[in-house]
N, CA, C, O and the ligand as a Tripos MOL2 file, in Angstrom:
@<TRIPOS>MOLECULE
protein
  277   275    70     0     0
PROTEIN
NO_CHARGES

@<TRIPOS>ATOM
      1 N        -142.0320   44.0120   52.5620 N.3       1 MET1
      2 CA       -140.6150   43.9380   52.6750 C.3       1 MET1
      3 C        -139.7150   45.0600   52.2380 C.2       1 MET1
      4 O        -139.5980   45.3340   51.0440 O.2       1 MET1
      5 N        -139.0640   45.7260   53.2010 N.am      2 ASN2
      6 CA       -138.2790   46.8820   52.8280 C.3       2 ASN2
      7 C        -136.8070   46.5640   52.8770 C.2       2 ASN2
      8 O        -136.4580   45.6500   53.6230 O.2       2 ASN2
      9 N        -135.8940   47.2150   52.1640 N.am      3 TYR3
     10 CA       -134.5280   46.9420   52.0650 C.3       3 TYR3
     11 C        -133.6510   48.1940   52.3330 C.2       3 TYR3
     12 O        -134.0050   49.3130   51.9610 O.2       3 TYR3
     13 N        -132.4830   47.9540   52.9990 N.am      4 ASP4
     14 CA       -131.4300   49.0160   53.0580 C.3       4 ASP4
     15 C        -130.3840   48.8200   52.0760 C.2       4 ASP4
     16 O        -130.0810   47.6730   51.7450 O.2       4 ASP4
     17 N        -129.7690   49.8890   51.5470 N.am      5 ILE5
     18 CA       -128.7560   49.8110   50.6550 C.3       5 ILE5
     19 C        -127.5220   49.9640   51.4630 C.2       5 ILE5
     20 O        -127.4100   50.8030   52.3570 O.2       5 ILE5
     21 N        -126.5020   49.0350   51.0790 N.am      6 TYR6
     22 CA       -125.1930   48.9220   51.8400 C.3       6 TYR6
     23 C        -124.1060   48.8770   50.9080 C.2       6 TYR6
     24 O        -124.2550   48.4510   49.7640 O.2       6 TYR6
     25 N        -123.0140   49.3050   51.3590 N.am      7 LEU7
     26 CA       -121.6750   49.2300   50.4900 C.3       7 LEU7
     27 C        -121.0890   47.8470   51.0080 C.2       7 LEU7
     28 O        -121.2160   47.5100   52.1850 O.2       7 LEU7
     29 N        -120.5290   47.1770   50.1940 N.am      8 CYS8
     30 CA       -119.8040   45.8830   50.3670 C.3       8 CYS8
     31 C        -118.3880   46.2620   50.8810 C.2       8 CYS8
     32 O        -117.6750   47.0170   50.2200 O.2       8 CYS8
     33 N        -117.9930   45.7410   52.0450 N.am      9 ARG9
     34 CA       -116.7590   45.9290   52.6320 C.3       9 ARG9
     35 C        -115.7330   45.5880   51.8540 C.2       9 ARG9
     36 O        -114.7150   46.2750   51.7710 O.2       9 ARG9
     37 N        -115.9470   44.3410   51.1320 N.am     10 LYS10
     38 CA       -114.7860   43.7050   50.5360 C.3      10 LYS10
     39 C        -114.4970   44.3270   48.9420 C.2      10 LYS10
     40 O        -113.3620   44.4840   48.4910 O.2      10 LYS10
     41 N        -115.6430   44.6150   48.2650 N.am     11 CYS11
     42 CA       -115.4200   45.0070   46.8280 C.3      11 CYS11
     43 C        -116.0170   46.3220   46.6760 C.2      11 CYS11
     44 O        -115.8820   46.8240   45.5600 O.2      11 CYS11
     45 N        -116.7080   47.0520   47.6350 N.am     12 GLY12
     46 CA       -117.1410   48.2740   47.2930 C.3      12 GLY12
     47 C        -118.4280   48.2300   46.4260 C.2      12 GLY12
     48 O        -118.8910   49.2810   45.9840 O.2      12 GLY12
     49 N        -118.9810   47.0960   46.1880 N.am     13 GLY13
     50 CA       -120.3240   46.9550   45.4610 C.3      13 GLY13
     51 C        -121.4650   47.6400   46.2940 C.2      13 GLY13
     52 O        -121.4560   47.6100   47.5240 O.2      13 GLY13
     53 N        -122.5640   48.3320   45.4770 N.am     14 VAL14
     54 CA       -123.6950   48.5740   46.0770 C.3      14 VAL14
     55 C        -124.7710   47.7590   46.0500 C.2      14 VAL14
     56 O        -125.4090   47.5900   45.0100 O.2      14 VAL14
     57 N        -125.0680   47.1980   47.1430 N.am     15 CYS15
     58 CA       -126.1760   45.9500   47.1560 C.3      15 CYS15
     59 C        -127.3770   46.3620   48.2310 C.2      15 CYS15
     60 O        -127.2400   47.1660   49.1530 O.2      15 CYS15
     61 N        -128.3620   45.7600   47.9600 N.am     16 ALA16
     62 CA       -129.5580   45.9000   48.9890 C.3      16 ALA16
     63 C        -129.3240   44.5940   49.9390 C.2      16 ALA16
     64 O        -128.6770   43.5830   49.6660 O.2      16 ALA16
     65 N        -130.0920   44.9330   51.2260 N.am     17 GLY17
     66 CA       -130.1300   43.8470   52.0870 C.3      17 GLY17
     67 C        -131.4170   44.0460   52.8460 C.2      17 GLY17
     68 O        -131.8350   45.1720   53.1150 O.2      17 GLY17
     69 N        -132.0670   42.8840   53.2050 N.am     18 ARG18
     70 CA       -133.1930   42.9850   54.0170 C.3      18 ARG18
     71 C        -133.0270   43.9960   55.3580 C.2      18 ARG18
     72 O        -131.9990   44.0120   56.0350 O.2      18 ARG18
     73 N        -134.0710   44.7380   55.5960 N.am     19 GLN19
     74 CA       -134.0570   45.8520   56.5420 C.3      19 GLN19
     75 C        -134.0060   45.0540   57.9870 C.2      19 GLN19
     76 O        -133.2170   45.4440   58.8470 O.2      19 GLN19
     77 N        -134.6580   44.2060   58.1660 N.am     20 ASP20
     78 CA       -134.5770   43.3280   59.4810 C.3      20 ASP20
     79 C        -133.4660   42.2420   59.6600 C.2      20 ASP20
     80 O        -133.5090   41.4540   60.6050 O.2      20 ASP20
     81 N        -132.4020   42.2220   58.6600 N.am     21 ALA21
     82 CA       -131.4030   41.1970   58.8530 C.3      21 ALA21
     83 C        -130.2280   41.8660   59.4560 C.2      21 ALA21
     84 O        -130.0150   43.0760   59.3860 O.2      21 ALA21
     85 N        -129.4100   40.9140   60.1080 N.am     22 SER22
     86 CA       -128.1200   41.5730   60.6350 C.3      22 SER22
     87 C        -126.9800   41.4350   59.7570 C.2      22 SER22
     88 O        -125.8920   41.9150   60.0750 O.2      22 SER22
     89 N        -127.1690   40.7640   58.5950 N.am     23 THR23
     90 CA       -126.0490   40.7920   57.4280 C.3      23 THR23
     91 C        -126.7620   40.8000   56.1830 C.2      23 THR23
     92 O        -127.9690   40.6420   56.0030 O.2      23 THR23
     93 N        -125.7610   41.0260   55.2670 N.am     24 PHE24
     94 CA       -126.2670   41.1260   53.9190 C.3      24 PHE24
     95 C        -125.1910   40.4800   53.0600 C.2      24 PHE24
     96 O        -124.0010   40.6970   53.2900 O.2      24 PHE24
     97 N        -125.5760   39.7270   52.1180 N.am     25 THR25
     98 CA       -124.6250   39.1550   51.1470 C.3      25 THR25
     99 C        -124.5150   40.0080   49.7270 C.2      25 THR25
    100 O        -125.4740   40.3040   49.0140 O.2      25 THR25
    101 N        -123.1390   40.3280   49.4850 N.am     26 CYS26
    102 CA       -122.9380   41.1770   48.3540 C.3      26 CYS26
    103 C        -123.3720   40.4840   47.1530 C.2      26 CYS26
    104 O        -123.0670   39.3100   46.9440 O.2      26 CYS26
    105 N        -124.0930   41.2000   46.3390 N.am     27 CYS27
    106 CA       -124.5660   40.6580   45.0890 C.3      27 CYS27
    107 C        -123.4320   40.5020   43.9760 C.2      27 CYS27
    108 O        -123.6310   39.9140   42.9130 O.2      27 CYS27
    109 N        -122.3110   41.0500   44.3100 N.am     28 TYR28
    110 CA       -121.2540   41.2600   43.2960 C.3      28 TYR28
    111 C        -120.1450   39.9980   43.6040 C.2      28 TYR28
    112 O        -119.8510   39.1400   42.7720 O.2      28 TYR28
    113 N        -119.6210   40.0760   44.9250 N.am     29 CYS29
    114 CA       -118.6180   39.0840   45.3590 C.3      29 CYS29
    115 C        -119.0990   37.9900   46.2050 C.2      29 CYS29
    116 O        -118.3990   36.9810   46.2980 O.2      29 CYS29
    117 N        -120.3210   38.0770   46.8940 N.am     30 GLY30
    118 CA       -120.7280   37.1370   47.6050 C.3      30 GLY30
    119 C        -120.4730   37.0830   49.1070 C.2      30 GLY30
    120 O        -120.8940   36.2210   49.8780 O.2      30 GLY30
    121 N        -119.7090   38.1510   49.4040 N.am     31 THR31
    122 CA       -119.3230   38.3420   50.7860 C.3      31 THR31
    123 C        -120.3620   38.4670   51.6640 C.2      31 THR31
    124 O        -121.3520   39.1010   51.2980 O.2      31 THR31
    125 N        -120.3200   37.9310   52.8690 N.am     32 ARG32
    126 CA       -121.3420   38.3090   53.8090 C.3      32 ARG32
    127 C        -120.8920   39.2000   54.8470 C.2      32 ARG32
    128 O        -120.0940   38.9490   55.7500 O.2      32 ARG32
    129 N        -121.5550   40.3640   54.5830 N.am     33 ASN33
    130 CA       -121.2740   41.7770   55.5450 C.3      33 ASN33
    131 C        -122.0190   41.7420   56.8310 C.2      33 ASN33
    132 O        -123.0840   41.1260   56.8610 O.2      33 ASN33
    133 N        -121.6300   42.2610   57.7610 N.am     34 SER34
    134 CA       -122.3760   42.5830   59.0930 C.3      34 SER34
    135 C        -122.8850   44.0780   58.8280 C.2      34 SER34
    136 O        -122.1800   45.0820   58.7280 O.2      34 SER34
    137 N        -124.0710   43.9990   58.7510 N.am     35 VAL35
    138 CA       -124.8790   45.4820   58.6760 C.3      35 VAL35
    139 C        -124.2160   46.4950   59.5490 C.2      35 VAL35
    140 O        -123.8970   47.6420   59.2340 O.2      35 VAL35
    141 N        -124.0540   45.8710   60.7320 N.am     36 GLU36
    142 CA       -123.4270   47.1190   61.8610 C.3      36 GLU36
    143 C        -122.1930   47.7870   61.4020 C.2      36 GLU36
    144 O        -121.9550   48.9790   61.6000 O.2      36 GLU36
    145 N        -121.3230   46.8580   60.7010 N.am     37 LYS37
    146 CA       -120.0720   47.3990   60.3280 C.3      37 LYS37
    147 C        -120.0550   47.9060   58.9550 C.2      37 LYS37
    148 O        -119.0060   48.4260   58.5730 O.2      37 LYS37
    149 N        -121.0190   47.8390   58.1760 N.am     38 SER38
    150 CA       -121.0490   48.2420   56.8700 C.3      38 SER38
    151 C        -121.6830   49.7070   56.7230 C.2      38 SER38
    152 O        -122.4620   50.1040   57.5890 O.2      38 SER38
    153 N        -121.3540   50.4940   55.6460 N.am     39 LEU39
    154 CA       -121.8570   51.7450   55.4880 C.3      39 LEU39
    155 C        -123.2490   51.5990   54.7130 C.2      39 LEU39
    156 O        -123.3880   51.0250   53.6340 O.2      39 LEU39
    157 N        -124.1840   52.1780   55.4070 N.am     40 ARG40
    158 CA       -125.5650   52.0740   54.8990 C.3      40 ARG40
    159 C        -125.8380   53.4200   53.9790 C.2      40 ARG40
    160 O        -125.6480   54.5400   54.4530 O.2      40 ARG40
    161 N        -126.2530   53.2390   52.7650 N.am     41 LEU41
    162 CA       -126.2690   54.3100   51.8760 C.3      41 LEU41
    163 C        -127.7950   54.8720   51.7990 C.2      41 LEU41
    164 O        -128.0330   56.0570   51.5670 O.2      41 LEU41
    165 N        -128.7180   53.9740   52.0010 N.am     42 ALA42
    166 CA       -130.1690   54.3830   52.0640 C.3      42 ALA42
    167 C        -130.8600   53.3290   52.9070 C.2      42 ALA42
    168 O        -130.4280   52.1950   53.1170 O.2      42 ALA42
    169 N        -132.0120   53.8620   53.3710 N.am     43 LYS43
    170 CA       -132.8470   52.9330   54.4120 C.3      43 LYS43
    171 C        -134.3960   52.9410   53.8690 C.2      43 LYS43
    172 O        -134.9770   53.8770   53.3190 O.2      43 LYS43
    173 N        -134.8270   51.8250   54.1320 N.am     44 GLY44
    174 CA       -136.2280   51.4990   53.8950 C.3      44 GLY44
    175 C        -136.6020   51.8750   52.4930 C.2      44 GLY44
    176 O        -137.4390   52.7220   52.1820 O.2      44 GLY44
    177 N        -135.8470   51.1090   51.6520 N.am     45 ILE45
    178 CA       -136.3530   51.0400   50.3400 C.3      45 ILE45
    179 C        -137.4650   50.0660   49.9400 C.2      45 ILE45
    180 O        -137.3610   48.9440   50.4350 O.2      45 ILE45
    181 N        -138.3930   50.2630   49.2250 N.am     46 GLU46
    182 CA       -139.4650   49.0760   48.9700 C.3      46 GLU46
    183 C        -138.7880   48.2590   47.7700 C.2      46 GLU46
    184 O        -138.2440   48.8840   46.8590 O.2      46 GLU46
    185 N        -138.8190   47.0510   47.7720 N.am     47 SER47
    186 CA       -138.3490   46.0560   46.8210 C.3      47 SER47
    187 C        -138.3440   46.5620   45.2740 C.2      47 SER47
    188 O        -137.3950   46.3960   44.5080 O.2      47 SER47
    189 N        -139.5280   47.1860   44.9600 N.am     48 LYS48
    190 CA       -139.6970   47.5280   43.5920 C.3      48 LYS48
    191 C        -138.7860   48.8340   43.4580 C.2      48 LYS48
    192 O        -138.3440   49.1100   42.3430 O.2      48 LYS48
    193 N        -138.5400   49.5110   44.3690 N.am     49 ASP49
    194 CA       -137.6300   50.6940   44.1100 C.3      49 ASP49
    195 C        -136.1270   50.4670   44.3360 C.2      49 ASP49
    196 O        -135.3390   51.4050   44.2150 O.2      49 ASP49
    197 N        -135.7560   49.3190   44.6390 N.am     50 VAL50
    198 CA       -134.3410   49.0680   44.8940 C.3      50 VAL50
    199 C        -133.4870   49.2760   43.7570 C.2      50 VAL50
    200 O        -132.4870   49.9850   43.8730 O.2      50 VAL50
    201 N        -133.8240   48.6540   42.5300 N.am     51 PRO51
    202 CA       -132.9870   48.8580   41.3570 C.3      51 PRO51
    203 C        -132.7770   50.4720   40.9610 C.2      51 PRO51
    204 O        -131.7090   50.8940   40.5180 O.2      51 PRO51
    205 N        -133.7920   51.1970   41.1570 N.am     52 GLY52
    206 CA       -133.7820   52.6470   40.8680 C.3      52 GLY52
    207 C        -132.8180   53.2810   41.9900 C.2      52 GLY52
    208 O        -131.9420   54.0600   41.6170 O.2      52 GLY52
    209 N        -132.9420   53.0000   43.2180 N.am     53 ALA53
    210 CA       -132.2600   53.6070   44.2410 C.3      53 ALA53
    211 C        -130.7260   53.1490   44.0840 C.2      53 ALA53
    212 O        -129.8750   54.0390   44.0700 O.2      53 ALA53
    213 N        -130.4000   52.0410   43.9870 N.am     54 ILE54
    214 CA       -128.9460   51.6590   43.6340 C.3      54 ILE54
    215 C        -128.4810   52.3300   42.4970 C.2      54 ILE54
    216 O        -127.3790   52.8750   42.5450 O.2      54 ILE54
    217 N        -129.2330   52.3730   41.3750 N.am     55 GLY55
    218 CA       -128.9300   53.2830   40.1290 C.3      55 GLY55
    219 C        -128.4470   54.6110   40.5320 C.2      55 GLY55
    220 O        -127.3930   55.0530   40.0740 O.2      55 GLY55
    221 N        -129.2600   55.3520   41.4750 N.am     56 ARG56
    222 CA       -129.1040   56.8200   41.7710 C.3      56 ARG56
    223 C        -127.8130   56.7150   42.6150 C.2      56 ARG56
    224 O        -126.9750   57.5950   42.4160 O.2      56 ARG56
    225 N        -127.5680   55.8720   43.4200 N.am     57 ILE57
    226 CA       -126.3850   56.0530   44.4830 C.3      57 ILE57
    227 C        -125.2260   55.8540   43.5820 C.2      57 ILE57
    228 O        -124.2380   56.5670   43.7620 O.2      57 ILE57
    229 N        -125.2270   54.9070   42.5660 N.am     58 LYS58
    230 CA       -124.0780   54.5440   41.8700 C.3      58 LYS58
    231 C        -123.6920   55.9100   40.9810 C.2      58 LYS58
    232 O        -122.5330   56.3180   40.9020 O.2      58 LYS58
    233 N        -124.7430   56.5110   40.3730 N.am     59 MET59
    234 CA       -124.5290   57.6890   39.6330 C.3      59 MET59
    235 C        -123.9180   58.7700   40.6090 C.2      59 MET59
    236 O        -122.8980   59.3800   40.2880 O.2      59 MET59
    237 N        -124.5290   58.9810   41.7440 N.am     60 ALA60
    238 CA       -123.9520   59.9940   42.5170 C.3      60 ALA60
    239 C        -122.5430   59.6400   43.0400 C.2      60 ALA60
    240 O        -121.7250   60.5500   43.1770 O.2      60 ALA60
    241 N        -122.2570   58.5210   43.3020 N.am     61 ARG61
    242 CA       -120.8260   58.2410   43.5800 C.3      61 ARG61
    243 C        -119.8490   58.2950   42.4750 C.2      61 ARG61
    244 O        -118.6940   58.6830   42.6540 O.2      61 ARG61
    245 N        -120.3500   57.8710   41.2230 N.am     62 ALA62
    246 CA       -119.4210   57.9650   40.0920 C.3      62 ALA62
    247 C        -119.3690   59.4860   39.8460 C.2      62 ALA62
    248 O        -118.2930   59.8510   39.3720 O.2      62 ALA62
    249 N        -120.2480   60.4270   40.0490 N.am     63 GLY63
    250 CA       -120.0550   62.0110   39.8470 C.3      63 GLY63
    251 C        -119.0920   62.2460   40.6970 C.2      63 GLY63
    252 O        -118.2990   63.0840   40.2690 O.2      63 GLY63
    253 N        -118.8100   61.7660   41.9060 N.am     64 LYS64
    254 CA       -117.7110   62.2790   42.7640 C.3      64 LYS64
    255 C        -116.1980   61.6920   42.4800 C.2      64 LYS64
    256 O        -115.2780   61.8100   43.2900 O.2      64 LYS64
    257 N        -116.1020   61.1190   41.3580 N.am     65 GLY65
    258 CA       -114.9600   60.5660   40.8720 C.3      65 GLY65
    259 C        -114.4930   59.3260   41.6590 C.2      65 GLY65
    260 O        -113.2890   59.0840   41.7480 O.2      65 GLY65
    261 N        -115.4880   58.4800   42.2730 N.am     66 SER66
    262 CA       -115.2850   57.3270   42.9280 C.3      66 SER66
    263 C        -114.8770   56.1220   42.1370 C.2      66 SER66
    264 O        -115.4890   55.9290   41.0870 O.2      66 SER66
    265 N        -114.0390   55.3770   42.4470 N.am     67 THR67
    266 CA       -113.8190   54.1220   41.5450 C.3      67 THR67
    267 C        -114.5760   52.8740   42.0130 C.2      67 THR67
    268 O        -114.2870   51.7460   41.6150 O.2      67 THR67
    269 N        -115.5210   53.1270   42.8430 N.am     68 LEU68
    270 CA       -116.3600   52.0350   43.4040 C.3      68 LEU68
    271 C        -117.3060   51.6750   42.3530 C.2      68 LEU68
    272 O        -117.7250   52.5300   41.5730 O.2      68 LEU68
    273 N        -117.6860   50.3730   42.2900 N.am     69 LYS69
    274 CA       -118.6750   49.8030   41.3460 C.3      69 LYS69
    275 C        -120.0570   50.3720   41.5860 C.2      69 LYS69
    276 O        -121.0040   50.0080   40.8900 O.2      69 LYS69
    277 ZN       -118.8310   42.6170   47.4970 Zn       70 ZN70
@<TRIPOS>BOND
     1     1     2 1
     2     2     3 1
     3     3     4 2
     4     3     5 am
     5     5     6 1
     6     6     7 1
     7     7     8 2
     8     7     9 am
     9     9    10 1
    10    10    11 1
    11    11    12 2
    12    11    13 am
    13    13    14 1
    14    14    15 1
    15    15    16 2
    16    15    17 am
    17    17    18 1
    18    18    19 1
    19    19    20 2
    20    19    21 am
    21    21    22 1
    22    22    23 1
    23    23    24 2
    24    23    25 am
    25    25    26 1
    26    26    27 1
    27    27    28 2
    28    27    29 am
    29    29    30 1
    30    30    31 1
    31    31    32 2
    32    31    33 am
    33    33    34 1
    34    34    35 1
    35    35    36 2
    36    35    37 am
    37    37    38 1
    38    38    39 1
    39    39    40 2
    40    39    41 am
    41    41    42 1
    42    42    43 1
    43    43    44 2
    44    43    45 am
    45    45    46 1
    46    46    47 1
    47    47    48 2
    48    47    49 am
    49    49    50 1
    50    50    51 1
    51    51    52 2
    52    51    53 am
    53    53    54 1
    54    54    55 1
    55    55    56 2
    56    55    57 am
    57    57    58 1
    58    58    59 1
    59    59    60 2
    60    59    61 am
    61    61    62 1
    62    62    63 1
    63    63    64 2
    64    63    65 am
    65    65    66 1
    66    66    67 1
    67    67    68 2
    68    67    69 am
    69    69    70 1
    70    70    71 1
    71    71    72 2
    72    71    73 am
    73    73    74 1
    74    74    75 1
    75    75    76 2
    76    75    77 am
    77    77    78 1
    78    78    79 1
    79    79    80 2
    80    79    81 am
    81    81    82 1
    82    82    83 1
    83    83    84 2
    84    83    85 am
    85    85    86 1
    86    86    87 1
    87    87    88 2
    88    87    89 am
    89    89    90 1
    90    90    91 1
    91    91    92 2
    92    91    93 am
    93    93    94 1
    94    94    95 1
    95    95    96 2
    96    95    97 am
    97    97    98 1
    98    98    99 1
    99    99   100 2
   100    99   101 am
   101   101   102 1
   102   102   103 1
   103   103   104 2
   104   103   105 am
   105   105   106 1
   106   106   107 1
   107   107   108 2
   108   107   109 am
   109   109   110 1
   110   110   111 1
   111   111   112 2
   112   111   113 am
   113   113   114 1
   114   114   115 1
   115   115   116 2
   116   115   117 am
   117   117   118 1
   118   118   119 1
   119   119   120 2
   120   119   121 am
   121   121   122 1
   122   122   123 1
   123   123   124 2
   124   123   125 am
   125   125   126 1
   126   126   127 1
   127   127   128 2
   128   127   129 am
   129   129   130 1
   130   130   131 1
   131   131   132 2
   132   131   133 am
   133   133   134 1
   134   134   135 1
   135   135   136 2
   136   135   137 am
   137   137   138 1
   138   138   139 1
   139   139   140 2
   140   139   141 am
   141   141   142 1
   142   142   143 1
   143   143   144 2
   144   143   145 am
   145   145   146 1
   146   146   147 1
   147   147   148 2
   148   147   149 am
   149   149   150 1
   150   150   151 1
   151   151   152 2
   152   151   153 am
   153   153   154 1
   154   154   155 1
   155   155   156 2
   156   155   157 am
   157   157   158 1
   158   158   159 1
   159   159   160 2
   160   159   161 am
   161   161   162 1
   162   162   163 1
   163   163   164 2
   164   163   165 am
   165   165   166 1
   166   166   167 1
   167   167   168 2
   168   167   169 am
   169   169   170 1
   170   170   171 1
   171   171   172 2
   172   171   173 am
   173   173   174 1
   174   174   175 1
   175   175   176 2
   176   175   177 am
   177   177   178 1
   178   178   179 1
   179   179   180 2
   180   179   181 am
   181   181   182 1
   182   182   183 1
   183   183   184 2
   184   183   185 am
   185   185   186 1
   186   186   187 1
   187   187   188 2
   188   187   189 am
   189   189   190 1
   190   190   191 1
   191   191   192 2
   192   191   193 am
   193   193   194 1
   194   194   195 1
   195   195   196 2
   196   195   197 am
   197   197   198 1
   198   198   199 1
   199   199   200 2
   200   199   201 am
   201   201   202 1
   202   202   203 1
   203   203   204 2
   204   203   205 am
   205   205   206 1
   206   206   207 1
   207   207   208 2
   208   207   209 am
   209   209   210 1
   210   210   211 1
   211   211   212 2
   212   211   213 am
   213   213   214 1
   214   214   215 1
   215   215   216 2
   216   215   217 am
   217   217   218 1
   218   218   219 1
   219   219   220 2
   220   219   221 am
   221   221   222 1
   222   222   223 1
   223   223   224 2
   224   223   225 am
   225   225   226 1
   226   226   227 1
   227   227   228 2
   228   227   229 am
   229   229   230 1
   230   230   231 1
   231   231   232 2
   232   231   233 am
   233   233   234 1
   234   234   235 1
   235   235   236 2
   236   235   237 am
   237   237   238 1
   238   238   239 1
   239   239   240 2
   240   239   241 am
   241   241   242 1
   242   242   243 1
   243   243   244 2
   244   243   245 am
   245   245   246 1
   246   246   247 1
   247   247   248 2
   248   247   249 am
   249   249   250 1
   250   250   251 1
   251   251   252 2
   252   251   253 am
   253   253   254 1
   254   254   255 1
   255   255   256 2
   256   255   257 am
   257   257   258 1
   258   258   259 1
   259   259   260 2
   260   259   261 am
   261   261   262 1
   262   262   263 1
   263   263   264 2
   264   263   265 am
   265   265   266 1
   266   266   267 1
   267   267   268 2
   268   267   269 am
   269   269   270 1
   270   270   271 1
   271   271   272 2
   272   271   273 am
   273   273   274 1
   274   274   275 1
   275   275   276 2
@<TRIPOS>SUBSTRUCTURE
     1 MET1         2 RESIDUE 1 A MET
     2 ASN2         6 RESIDUE 1 A ASN
     3 TYR3        10 RESIDUE 1 A TYR
     4 ASP4        14 RESIDUE 1 A ASP
     5 ILE5        18 RESIDUE 1 A ILE
     6 TYR6        22 RESIDUE 1 A TYR
     7 LEU7        26 RESIDUE 1 A LEU
     8 CYS8        30 RESIDUE 1 A CYS
     9 ARG9        34 RESIDUE 1 A ARG
    10 LYS10       38 RESIDUE 1 A LYS
    11 CYS11       42 RESIDUE 1 A CYS
    12 GLY12       46 RESIDUE 1 A GLY
    13 GLY13       50 RESIDUE 1 A GLY
    14 VAL14       54 RESIDUE 1 A VAL
    15 CYS15       58 RESIDUE 1 A CYS
    16 ALA16       62 RESIDUE 1 A ALA
    17 GLY17       66 RESIDUE 1 A GLY
    18 ARG18       70 RESIDUE 1 A ARG
    19 GLN19       74 RESIDUE 1 A GLN
    20 ASP20       78 RESIDUE 1 A ASP
    21 ALA21       82 RESIDUE 1 A ALA
    22 SER22       86 RESIDUE 1 A SER
    23 THR23       90 RESIDUE 1 A THR
    24 PHE24       94 RESIDUE 1 A PHE
    25 THR25       98 RESIDUE 1 A THR
    26 CYS26      102 RESIDUE 1 A CYS
    27 CYS27      106 RESIDUE 1 A CYS
    28 TYR28      110 RESIDUE 1 A TYR
    29 CYS29      114 RESIDUE 1 A CYS
    30 GLY30      118 RESIDUE 1 A GLY
    31 THR31      122 RESIDUE 1 A THR
    32 ARG32      126 RESIDUE 1 A ARG
    33 ASN33      130 RESIDUE 1 A ASN
    34 SER34      134 RESIDUE 1 A SER
    35 VAL35      138 RESIDUE 1 A VAL
    36 GLU36      142 RESIDUE 1 A GLU
    37 LYS37      146 RESIDUE 1 A LYS
    38 SER38      150 RESIDUE 1 A SER
    39 LEU39      154 RESIDUE 1 A LEU
    40 ARG40      158 RESIDUE 1 A ARG
    41 LEU41      162 RESIDUE 1 A LEU
    42 ALA42      166 RESIDUE 1 A ALA
    43 LYS43      170 RESIDUE 1 A LYS
    44 GLY44      174 RESIDUE 1 A GLY
    45 ILE45      178 RESIDUE 1 A ILE
    46 GLU46      182 RESIDUE 1 A GLU
    47 SER47      186 RESIDUE 1 A SER
    48 LYS48      190 RESIDUE 1 A LYS
    49 ASP49      194 RESIDUE 1 A ASP
    50 VAL50      198 RESIDUE 1 A VAL
    51 PRO51      202 RESIDUE 1 A PRO
    52 GLY52      206 RESIDUE 1 A GLY
    53 ALA53      210 RESIDUE 1 A ALA
    54 ILE54      214 RESIDUE 1 A ILE
    55 GLY55      218 RESIDUE 1 A GLY
    56 ARG56      222 RESIDUE 1 A ARG
    57 ILE57      226 RESIDUE 1 A ILE
    58 LYS58      230 RESIDUE 1 A LYS
    59 MET59      234 RESIDUE 1 A MET
    60 ALA60      238 RESIDUE 1 A ALA
    61 ARG61      242 RESIDUE 1 A ARG
    62 ALA62      246 RESIDUE 1 A ALA
    63 GLY63      250 RESIDUE 1 A GLY
    64 LYS64      254 RESIDUE 1 A LYS
    65 GLY65      258 RESIDUE 1 A GLY
    66 SER66      262 RESIDUE 1 A SER
    67 THR67      266 RESIDUE 1 A THR
    68 LEU68      270 RESIDUE 1 A LEU
    69 LYS69      274 RESIDUE 1 A LYS
    70 ZN70       277 GROUP 0 **** ****
């Protein structure tokens, strides 16, 4: 099972969603997002690598002065 990493459209949280799903549920605010309308930050991440991938994305975004979580 591989995951894609998405940005929640409601709260800006960085969350993983199943790669074959058409929606993902935000792990911060619980909003169900359509993957077609959401920004995909990474593709095809193995489940064991998801926490590391999210951490890297958050660090990269924080380095740009983003206020996103
Ligand atoms: Zn959210």
